C-alpha positions as CSV (number, residue, x, y, z in Angstrom):
1,M,0.0,0.0,0.0
2,A,1.5,3.3,-1.0
3,H,1.7,6.0,1.5
4,P,1.1,9.6,0.4
5,R,4.1,11.7,0.3
6,P,4.2,14.4,2.9
7,E,3.4,17.8,1.5
8,R,6.2,20.2,1.5
9,D,5.7,23.8,2.7
10,T,5.6,25.9,-0.4
11,P,6.0,29.7,-0.2
12,P,2.9,31.8,-1.1
13,P,2.9,33.3,-4.6
14,R,4.8,36.6,-4.8
15,R,2.6,39.6,-5.4
16,T,3.6,42.1,-7.9
17,Q,3.9,45.6,-6.4
18,T,2.1,48.5,-8.2
19,T,5.4,50.4,-8.2
20,E,7.0,47.7,-10.3
21,L,4.4,48.1,-13.0
22,V,4.1,51.9,-12.9
23,P,7.1,53.7,-11.3
24,L,5.8,56.2,-8.8
25,H,7.7,59.5,-8.7
26,L,6.7,61.8,-5.9
27,P,7.1,65.5,-6.6
28,P,9.7,67.3,-4.5
29,V,8.5,68.9,-1.3
30,A,8.1,72.6,-1.9
31,D,9.9,75.0,0.3
32,E,7.2,76.5,2.5
33,S,9.0,79.7,2.7
34,E,8.4,80.3,-1.0
35,P,5.0,81.9,-1.9
36,M,2.7,79.5,-3.7
37,H,2.0,80.2,-7.4
38,D,-1.4,81.8,-8.0
39,P,-2.9,80.1,-11.1
40,R,-5.4,82.9,-11.7
41,T,-4.5,85.0,-14.8
42,G,-6.9,87.8,-14.0
43,D,-7.6,90.2,-11.1
44,V,-11.3,89.3,-10.5
45,D,-12.1,89.4,-6.8
46,D,-14.7,87.6,-4.7
47,W,-17.5,89.7,-6.1
48,G,-16.5,89.5,-9.8
49,R,-15.0,93.0,-9.8
50,S,-12.0,93.5,-12.0
51,E,-9.7,96.5,-11.4
52,Q,-8.5,96.1,-15.0
53,V,-12.1,96.5,-16.2
54,R,-12.7,99.4,-13.8
55,A,-9.5,101.1,-15.1
56,F,-10.8,100.8,-18.6
57,V,-14.2,102.0,-17.7
58,R,-12.7,105.0,-15.9
59,K,-10.6,105.9,-19.0
60,V,-13.6,105.6,-21.3
61,Y,-16.1,107.3,-19.0
62,D,-13.8,110.2,-17.8
63,P,-14.4,112.5,-20.8
64,M,-18.2,112.2,-20.4
65,Y,-17.9,112.7,-16.6
66,R,-15.7,115.9,-17.1
67,H,-16.9,117.4,-20.3
68,W,-20.5,116.1,-20.9
69,F,-21.9,116.1,-17.4
70,R,-19.2,118.4,-16.0
71,A,-19.7,116.8,-12.6
72,E,-19.1,119.1,-9.6
73,W,-18.7,117.8,-6.1
74,E,-19.4,119.4,-2.7
75,G,-18.5,117.9,0.6
76,L,-16.3,115.1,-0.8
77,E,-14.3,115.3,2.4
78,N,-17.2,113.6,4.2
79,I,-16.4,110.3,2.6
80,P,-13.9,108.4,4.7
81,T,-10.6,107.5,3.1
82,S,-10.5,104.2,4.9
83,G,-12.9,101.8,6.6
84,G,-16.4,100.8,5.6
85,A,-19.2,103.2,4.8
86,L,-22.6,102.9,3.2
87,L,-23.3,105.6,0.5
88,V,-27.0,106.4,0.1
89,S,-28.3,108.5,-2.7
90,N,-31.3,109.5,-4.7
91,H,-31.8,107.8,-8.1
92,A,-33.3,109.0,-11.3
93,G,-33.3,108.9,-15.1
94,A,-34.4,106.1,-17.5
95,I,-30.7,105.1,-17.7
96,P,-29.4,106.7,-14.4
97,A,-26.4,109.0,-14.7
98,D,-26.0,109.2,-10.9
99,A,-24.5,105.8,-10.2
100,P,-21.6,105.9,-12.6
101,A,-20.8,109.5,-11.7
102,I,-20.7,108.7,-8.0
103,M,-18.5,105.6,-8.4
104,H,-16.2,107.3,-10.9
105,G,-15.8,110.5,-8.9
106,I,-14.9,108.7,-5.6
107,E,-12.5,106.3,-7.4
108,T,-10.7,109.1,-9.2
109,E,-10.8,111.7,-6.4
110,L,-10.2,109.5,-3.4
111,G,-8.7,106.4,-4.9
112,R,-11.2,104.1,-3.2
113,A,-13.2,101.4,-4.9
114,V,-16.9,101.6,-4.7
115,Y,-19.2,98.6,-5.0
116,G,-22.7,99.3,-6.4
117,L,-25.6,97.4,-4.8
118,A,-28.4,96.8,-7.2
119,D,-31.3,94.5,-8.0
120,H,-30.7,90.9,-9.0
121,F,-32.1,91.7,-12.5
122,F,-28.7,93.1,-13.6
123,K,-26.8,90.0,-12.4
124,S,-29.2,87.6,-14.1
125,T,-29.1,89.3,-17.5
126,P,-26.8,87.5,-20.0
127,V,-23.6,89.3,-20.9
128,V,-24.8,92.5,-19.1
129,G,-24.6,90.6,-15.8
130,T,-20.9,89.7,-16.3
131,L,-19.9,93.2,-17.4
132,W,-21.9,94.7,-14.5
133,S,-20.1,92.4,-12.0
134,R,-16.7,93.2,-13.5
135,G,-17.5,96.9,-13.1
136,G,-18.2,96.6,-9.4
137,G,-21.9,95.6,-9.3
138,V,-23.1,93.4,-6.4
139,V,-26.5,91.9,-5.8
140,A,-28.3,94.0,-3.1
141,E,-28.7,91.4,-0.4
142,S,-28.1,91.9,3.3
143,D,-25.4,89.3,3.5
144,N,-23.5,90.7,0.6
145,A,-23.7,94.2,2.1
146,Y,-22.6,93.0,5.5
147,R,-19.5,91.3,4.1
148,L,-18.5,94.3,2.1
149,L,-19.0,96.7,4.9
150,R,-18.1,94.8,8.1
151,E,-15.6,92.1,7.0
152,Q,-13.9,93.8,4.0
153,Q,-14.3,97.5,5.1
154,Q,-15.3,98.7,1.7
155,L,-17.5,101.5,0.3
156,A,-20.9,100.3,-0.9
157,L,-23.4,102.4,-2.8
158,V,-27.1,101.8,-2.5
159,F,-30.2,103.6,-3.9
160,P,-33.1,102.9,-1.4
161,E,-35.7,104.2,-3.9
162,G,-34.9,101.4,-6.3
163,T,-36.8,101.3,-9.6
164,K,-39.4,103.6,-8.1
165,G,-36.8,106.3,-8.4
166,T,-35.6,105.6,-11.9
167,G,-39.2,105.1,-13.1
168,K,-40.4,108.5,-12.1
169,T,-41.8,110.6,-15.0
170,Y,-40.5,114.1,-15.6
171,N,-43.4,115.8,-13.8
172,E,-42.4,113.8,-10.6
173,R,-38.7,114.8,-10.7
174,Y,-36.8,115.5,-7.5
175,R,-39.6,114.1,-5.3
176,L,-38.1,111.2,-3.5
177,R,-40.0,108.0,-3.1
178,R,-40.2,106.0,0.1
179,F,-36.9,104.4,1.1
180,G,-38.3,100.9,1.3
181,R,-38.4,99.4,4.8
182,G,-35.2,100.9,6.0
183,G,-33.1,97.8,5.3
184,F,-30.1,99.9,4.5
185,V,-30.1,101.4,8.0
186,E,-30.2,98.0,9.7
187,I,-27.3,96.8,7.6
188,A,-25.2,99.8,8.6
189,M,-26.1,99.2,12.2
190,R,-25.1,95.5,12.0
191,A,-21.9,96.3,10.2
192,G,-21.0,99.2,12.5
193,V,-20.4,101.7,9.7
194,P,-21.7,105.2,9.0
195,I,-24.2,106.1,6.3
196,I,-23.1,108.9,4.0
197,P,-26.1,110.6,2.3
198,I,-25.5,112.0,-1.2
199,A,-27.8,114.4,-3.1
200,V,-27.5,114.4,-6.9
201,V,-29.0,117.1,-9.2
202,G,-29.0,116.7,-13.0
203,S,-29.7,113.0,-13.4
204,E,-33.4,113.7,-13.6
205,E,-32.9,115.9,-16.8
206,S,-30.2,113.7,-18.4
207,M,-32.8,111.1,-19.6
208,P,-36.3,112.3,-18.6
209,I,-39.2,109.9,-18.8
210,L,-42.2,111.3,-20.6
211,F,-44.4,108.2,-20.0
212,K,-44.2,104.4,-19.5
213,V,-45.7,101.5,-21.5
214,P,-46.6,98.8,-19.0
215,S,-47.6,96.2,-21.7
216,V,-44.1,96.3,-23.2
217,A,-42.5,96.1,-19.8
218,K,-44.6,93.0,-19.0
219,A,-43.8,91.3,-22.3
220,F,-40.0,91.7,-21.8
221,G,-40.0,91.1,-18.0
222,L,-38.7,94.6,-17.3
223,P,-39.5,96.8,-14.2
224,Y,-40.8,99.4,-16.6
225,F,-40.5,100.5,-20.3
226,P,-39.9,104.2,-20.5
227,V,-40.4,106.6,-23.4
228,T,-37.9,109.4,-23.0
229,A,-37.4,112.8,-24.5
230,N,-34.1,111.6,-25.8
231,M,-35.9,109.2,-28.2
232,A,-36.9,112.2,-30.3
233,F,-33.4,112.1,-31.7
234,G,-33.7,108.6,-33.2
235,P,-32.6,105.2,-32.0
236,L,-29.3,106.5,-30.7
237,G,-31.2,108.9,-28.5
238,A,-32.5,106.0,-26.5
239,F,-29.0,105.5,-25.0
240,V,-27.4,108.9,-25.2
241,P,-28.2,111.2,-22.2
242,F,-28.7,114.9,-22.4
243,P,-25.7,117.0,-21.2
244,A,-27.3,118.1,-18.0
245,K,-24.8,119.4,-15.5
246,L,-24.4,117.0,-12.5
247,K,-24.0,118.4,-9.1
248,L,-23.3,116.1,-6.2
249,R,-23.5,117.1,-2.5
250,V,-22.1,114.8,0.2
251,L,-23.9,115.3,3.5
252,E,-22.6,114.8,7.0
253,P,-22.1,111.1,8.0
254,V,-24.9,109.5,10.0
255,T,-23.7,107.3,12.8
256,F,-25.7,105.1,15.2
257,D,-25.0,104.6,18.9
258,V,-25.7,100.9,18.9
259,E,-23.5,97.9,19.1
260,P,-22.9,96.0,15.8
261,D,-23.7,92.4,15.2
262,Q,-26.8,92.3,17.3
263,D,-29.5,89.7,16.4
264,R,-32.2,92.4,16.3
265,Y,-32.6,96.1,16.2
266,S,-35.5,98.3,17.0
267,R,-37.8,98.4,14.0
268,S,-39.2,101.8,14.9
269,R,-35.7,103.2,15.3
270,I,-34.8,101.8,11.9
271,M,-37.8,103.4,10.2
272,D,-37.2,106.7,11.9
273,E,-33.6,106.8,10.9
274,S,-34.5,105.8,7.3
275,E,-37.1,108.6,7.0
276,A,-34.7,111.1,8.6
277,I,-32.0,110.3,6.0
278,R,-34.6,110.5,3.2
279,Q,-35.7,113.9,4.5
280,Q,-32.0,115.1,4.6
281,I,-31.5,114.2,1.0
282,Q,-34.8,115.7,0.0
283,E,-34.0,119.1,1.7
284,A,-30.6,119.1,0.1
285,L,-32.1,118.6,-3.3
286,F,-34.5,121.5,-2.8
287,D,-31.7,123.7,-1.7
288,M,-29.5,122.8,-4.7
289,L,-32.4,123.4,-7.1
290,R,-33.0,126.8,-5.6
291,Q,-29.4,127.7,-6.2
292,R,-29.3,126.2,-9.7
293,K,-29.6,128.8,-12.5
294,S,-29.5,126.5,-15.5
295,V,-30.1,122.8,-16.1
296,W,-27.2,122.8,-18.5
297,F,-24.7,125.1,-16.8
298,G,-25.6,124.8,-13.2
């Protein structure tokens, strides 16, 4: 009877290492003292603003600012040269001349960037939305305004009248609409920054609205569709403003004796402060109009 041969211990099969198939070459460890390479090729910030675009806009817009509108400032020293502040102004004209004039004037005279807070409509419009962001436009939401003012200590510009201001017809000129629910005051309180009121004269006449066509506005999803006096000069007139002289008066800063970053603020206090600021701008406009001798020459 044959006896089975004892099994010999055989070594397990050798496994092939991954590194034998594909050599693994680790990159050298970078010297932490050396600054890391920034792969971005542009200068677009968190908000989409590009200083290169702003510089180009300033170069193109400056002749219109200085020779067409002949913008004239009063009280520019009331705008701080550092720290956050909320700029609040009246708003008018089918294509408002006040917003670009304020942003351009402060950037050229004080060397400070200004972010314009506006309705989401601009951001959502193809092509226009991108150009608007590159030029310093930011969607007017409370969180956005807080970050700009509190965390980044920037200048932000807001028009509390909104489209109610730019949609005024010529016979309603220089009569300010209600400043919403005072949200801009609450933001300034939360952020711990002053409000700088600015009164602008001339924008109402640069592109005056004769009447509006609600049916056309509804068809295109627009806040309003204006028919302006400029349109009498043909298609180009729909986009070219009249050379009304712009005068801008910066009023005294408005500060609040409240602690920033509170969960809630007095609603009645907010509404009172909002109305007081609206009244300050309204009175400044009436005073500037009394002093004005000519729409075109000031």
